[in-house]
C-alpha positions as a Markdown table, in Angstrom:
| # | Residue | x | y | z |
|---|---|---|---|---|
| 1 | Unk | 2.5 | 12.4 | 4.6 |
| 2 | Unk | 4.1 | 11.6 | 7.9 |
| 3 | Unk | 3.8 | 7.8 | 7.9 |
| 4 | Unk | 5.3 | 7.0 | 4.4 |
| 5 | Unk | 8.8 | 8.5 | 5.0 |
| 6 | Unk | 9.0 | 6.9 | 8.4 |
| 7 | Unk | 7.9 | 3.5 | 7.0 |
| 8 | Unk | 10.5 | 3.9 | 4.2 |
| 9 | Unk | 13.3 | 4.6 | 6.7 |
| 10 | Unk | 12.2 | 1.7 | 8.9 |
| 11 | Unk | 11.9 | -0.7 | 5.9 |
| 12 | Unk | 15.5 | 0.3 | 5.0 |
| 13 | Unk | 16.7 | -0.4 | 8.5 |
| 14 | Unk | 14.6 | -3.4 | 9.5 |
| 15 | Unk | 13.6 | -4.9 | 6.2 |
| 16 | Unk | 10.4 | -4.7 | 4.2 |
| 17 | Unk | 8.8 | -7.8 | 5.9 |
| 18 | Unk | 8.7 | -6.2 | 9.3 |
| 19 | Unk | 6.9 | -3.1 | 7.9 |
| 20 | Unk | 4.6 | -5.2 | 5.8 |
| 21 | Unk | 3.5 | -7.2 | 8.9 |
| 22 | Unk | 3.1 | -4.1 | 11.1 |
| 23 | Unk | 1.1 | -2.3 | 8.3 |
| 24 | Unk | -1.2 | -5.3 | 7.9 |
| 25 | Unk | -1.6 | -5.6 | 11.7 |
| 26 | Unk | -2.6 | -1.9 | 12.0 |
| 27 | Unk | -5.1 | -2.4 | 9.2 |
| 28 | Unk | -6.6 | -5.4 | 10.9 |
| 29 | Unk | -6.7 | -3.5 | 14.2 |
| 30 | Unk | -8.5 | -0.5 | 12.6 |
| 31 | Unk | -11.0 | -2.8 | 10.8 |
| 32 | Unk | -11.7 | -4.7 | 14.0 |
| 33 | Unk | -12.3 | -1.5 | 15.9 |
| 34 | Unk | -14.6 | -0.2 | 13.1 |
| 35 | Unk | -16.6 | -3.5 | 13.2 |
| 36 | Unk | -16.9 | -3.3 | 17.0 |
| 37 | Unk | -18.1 | 0.3 | 17.1 |
| 38 | Unk | -20.3 | 0.4 | 14.0 |
| 39 | Unk | -24.0 | 0.1 | 14.6 |
| 40 | Unk | -27.1 | 1.9 | 13.4 |
| 41 | Unk | -27.1 | 5.6 | 14.2 |
| 42 | Unk | -23.4 | 5.8 | 15.3 |
| 43 | Unk | -21.8 | 9.2 | 14.9 |
| 44 | Unk | -18.9 | 9.8 | 12.5 |
| 45 | Unk | -16.6 | 11.1 | 15.3 |
| 46 | Unk | -16.5 | 7.6 | 17.0 |
| 47 | Unk | -15.3 | 6.1 | 13.7 |
| 48 | Unk | -12.5 | 8.5 | 13.0 |
| 49 | Unk | -9.9 | 6.7 | 15.2 |
| 50 | Unk | -10.4 | 3.4 | 13.3 |
| 51 | Unk | -10.1 | 5.2 | 10.0 |
| 52 | Unk | -6.8 | 6.9 | 11.1 |
| 53 | Unk | -5.3 | 3.6 | 12.3 |
| 54 | Unk | -6.3 | 1.8 | 9.1 |
| 55 | Unk | -4.9 | 4.6 | 7.0 |
| 56 | Unk | -1.6 | 4.5 | 8.9 |
| 57 | Unk | -1.4 | 0.8 | 8.3 |
| 58 | Unk | -2.2 | 1.2 | 4.6 |
| 59 | Unk | 0.6 | 3.8 | 4.1 |
| 60 | Unk | 3.1 | 1.7 | 5.9 |
| 61 | Unk | 2.1 | -1.3 | 3.9 |
| 62 | Unk | 2.3 | 0.4 | 0.5 |
| 63 | Unk | 5.6 | 2.1 | 1.2 |
| 64 | Unk | 7.3 | -1.0 | 2.4 |
| 65 | Unk | 5.9 | -3.0 | -0.5 |
| 66 | Unk | 7.3 | -0.5 | -3.0 |
| 67 | Unk | 10.7 | -0.5 | -1.3 |
| 68 | Unk | 10.8 | -4.3 | -1.2 |
| 69 | Unk | 9.8 | -4.7 | -4.8 |
| 70 | Unk | 12.4 | -2.2 | -6.0 |
| 71 | Unk | 15.2 | -4.0 | -4.1 |
| 72 | Unk | 14.3 | -7.3 | -5.7 |
| 73 | Unk | 15.5 | -6.2 | -9.1 |
| 74 | Unk | 19.1 | -5.9 | -10.0 |
| 75 | Unk | 20.3 | -2.3 | -10.0 |
| 76 | Unk | 20.8 | -2.1 | -13.8 |
| 77 | Unk | 17.3 | -3.5 | -14.4 |
| 78 | Unk | 15.4 | -1.1 | -12.2 |
| 79 | Unk | 12.9 | 1.1 | -14.0 |
| 80 | Unk | 12.6 | -1.0 | -17.1 |
| 81 | Unk | 9.1 | -2.5 | -16.5 |
| 82 | Unk | 7.0 | 0.4 | -17.7 |
| 83 | Unk | 9.1 | 1.0 | -20.8 |
| 84 | Unk | 8.8 | -2.7 | -21.8 |
| 85 | Unk | 5.1 | -2.6 | -21.2 |
| 86 | Unk | 4.6 | 0.4 | -23.5 |
| 87 | Unk | 6.7 | -1.2 | -26.2 |
| 88 | Unk | 4.6 | -4.3 | -26.3 |
| 89 | Unk | 2.7 | -4.7 | -29.6 |
| 90 | Unk | -0.9 | -3.6 | -29.4 |
| 91 | Unk | -3.6 | -5.9 | -30.6 |
| 92 | Unk | -6.8 | -4.3 | -31.8 |
| 93 | Unk | -9.7 | -4.9 | -29.4 |
| 94 | Unk | -13.4 | -5.3 | -30.0 |
| 95 | Unk | -14.2 | -1.6 | -30.0 |
| 96 | Unk | -11.1 | -0.1 | -31.7 |
| 97 | Unk | -11.0 | 1.4 | -35.2 |
| 98 | Unk | -9.1 | -0.7 | -37.7 |
């Protein structure tokens, strides 16, 4: 709830690529920390830090990816993808009633 708005503002200012790279870097750091600490019988409290860092990286990555994907489309064509997918003709599948 805190990371996504900050990542959106940073991706507006610095570009989506910078936030994507930092989000992936934070995820890699969190996973590396988790791999280094994890062993048989480890307590949950020692893993929380790696989960938090990985989560921050994931939110930064997702927000920047959405911002970048939206900017790639022309302004008059934004928001048309879902409508076009719903209007696509349906073909009956194997388990549908005919």
